[in-house]
N, C-alpha and C positions, 0 to 999 in steps of 0.2 A: 443549490445545483440545478438552477432553472435553465442553463443552457447546456445541460448534459444530453447528448443524443439519445434518441428512444432506445437505441441498442447499443451499448457502449462497449467498445473494445479497450481493455486495460492491459498495457505491457507490463508483464510479470517481472519484477526486478529489473526493470527497463525493458530489455528484450533479450533475455538470457539465453535463447535459442541460437542467437548471433553474435553476441558479445559477453565478455566477463559480467556476471550478474552485479547489480548494485554499484556499477561504475558510470562515470560520466559518459563513456562510450556507448554503454548499454541504454542509457537515457536518451542520447542523441540518435541512436539507431531506432530506438522505438518511435521517436517522433518522425524520422525519415520514412518508417514503414507504415505511417498512418495510424498510430495508436491515438485514441482520443484522450486517453489518461495513462498516466505511468505510475505504477505502484512500486515503492522501494521500502526496504526495512531500516530502522533507526535505533541504535543503542547510544545510550549515554555513558561515556568513559572519559575520565580525566577533564571533565569540565565542557566536552564537546560531544556535538550529536553526529555519530559515525554511521555511514551506510554499511550495515553488515547484518546477514540473516542469522548466522550460526552464533552460539556463545563463544566458539573457539574459531581461530583464524586458519586452521589446518586445511579445510576443504578448498577455500576460496582464494587463499593467497600463498606466497612462499614461506609463511611464518609457522609457528607453532605455539600451541597453548591458547588459554582464554583471553579474549579481547580485553577484558576488564583487569587483567593483570599487567597490561602494557600502558606506557606513558604516551602522550599525544606524538612525540617525535619518533617513537619506535612504530607507531601505527603509520605515520607518515612515510616511513622507510619500507613498508611492505609493498610488494607488488602483487595486485589483484588479477593478473592475467594480461598478457600482451604488453607489459609495462605500465598498465593502468594502476593509479594510486586507489586508495581507499577514500572516497570524498567525504566531506562533511555535509550536514544538511544545507547550510548556506551555499555551498558550491554547487549542489545539486540544483537549488532553486534558481540560483543565478543562470545555470546552464539552461534550464528549461524556459526560463523567462516567460512564463505564461503561454508558451506555444501549445501546451497541453495542460489538461488538469492533472493534479498531484495527488495521489492516494499514499499518506505516510503511514506505515505500520509500526506501532510502538512495540518493540521487541523485549524491553526490559521495564521493571517497575521500581527503579531506584531513583526516582526523579525525573525520569524520561518524559512524563507528560508535561511537567512544569517546564523543562528545558525547551521542548518543541514548542509549547505556548509562547515562550519568550521569543523564540525565532520567528515565529509565523506573525506575532503581533507587529513585528517591524516590518513585515512584507505587506501586510493588510495596510499598514500606515502609509506605505509607499504606493499603494494603489492596488495591489494583487487582489482580485475579487474573491471574497470568501467562497462563493459557490464553486470556485475552481480549485478548491482544497477538500480534502477528505482525510481524516484521521482515523485509523481502525487499530483493533487489537483483538487478540484472543482473550487478553487479561482485562476483563471487564471493569474491575476496580480502577485500574490506570486509565482506561477509557473514560470512565465517569469523572475522575479527577480532571482530566484534559477538559472535558465538557463544561465542567464547572468553572474553569479558569478562562475558556475562550469559547463561549457559547454560540458565537456567530459563525464558527466553523464547523460544518456538518461532521458527524461521526459515523463510523460503519463497525457493526459488531460482527466480529468473526466467530464462526462456531465450527466444531470439528463434526458434530452429528447433527441430529435434530432434537431440540429442546422438547420436553414434555408439553409445554404450552405454545409449540410451534414458533411462531415470530413473535411471540410475546415478550421474551426477555430483551429483544432488541428495541422493541417499542417502549419498554419501561425506561430504557437507558435514554431515550430520546434520539435514537439513531434514526439517520435517513436511509441507510443502507444495511441490509443483512447479508452477509457472504458466507457461502456454504460450499463444502466439497461436491464435486460433480457426482459423487457415488451416492448422495444423500437427497438429491433434488426429486420431489415429486409434485403432482398437481396441487395437492393440499396445502403444502408449504408455500407454494407460488401464491396460490388463492389467499391464504391468510396473511402473507406479507403485504400484498398489495390491498388487502381490506384494513389493514392497519396503517396504510400510506407509506410503506416502505418499498424501495427498490430491492431487488434481489439480484445479486451477482453470484457467479460460480466459479470456483477455482479448482484446478488449473488445467485448461482445456486446450490442447494442441492438435486434435485431429479435425479436420474440416466437417467430417460427417457428424461428429459429436457436437460441434458449433451450431450446425444447422438444426439437429434435433433439439437442443436446448432453446434455440431461438423460437422454434416452432412451439415448444412448451409454454412459452411466455416469459421466460426469464429476461431481465433487463439488461444484462451485461455479463461479461466474462473476462476472466483473467487469462492470459496466455503468454507462453514463452516466445511465440511466433506471430506478432501483429499482422504480418503480411498475410498469413492464411486465413485470417478472420475478414 
């Protein structure tokens, strides 16, 4: 992550404040609005990596039920908003085309890590810089599996609260980044992350005043639905 900006703006699910989340339109919009990196969620279903946050398709598409109950053709037929399809990981990477860094969040643990590693290995072979990729997850065993399979790609540990050992678990994973909810950020966590050589990112921050406050505190970046506000 050597070319990552000192303070990094990450478009959350593309730029979900402006376009349907986890779609090609959201990713393109995030780039257009100046996001340094784009974050999106990936699930493995029917042998393909799909961009989808929820385990069900009800909230973000015109379909119903669990994503993993659908076949690829059924997922292809879904409308993810404004006529947008549910894209695959390959389609997302081809659209971004290294115009921004890419943060892929593993949402499932049914072989998702191995599937994402297979895809990324091809893009690395084609010249995509490893430091322009970040794979993250709340499910740390799946994240560890990915790290074992493709150690050249940096990983990011997502946490809901503050671990007892502060940034320790992320460091033990070999992570480059610790990402934490804005409600749990404090000076000690920031200092501990930096002392362990980790960047600290905060999710999900949409108000400019909060962005400024966190930057002054010393966080290294933030996820936002509105990259233009940052």
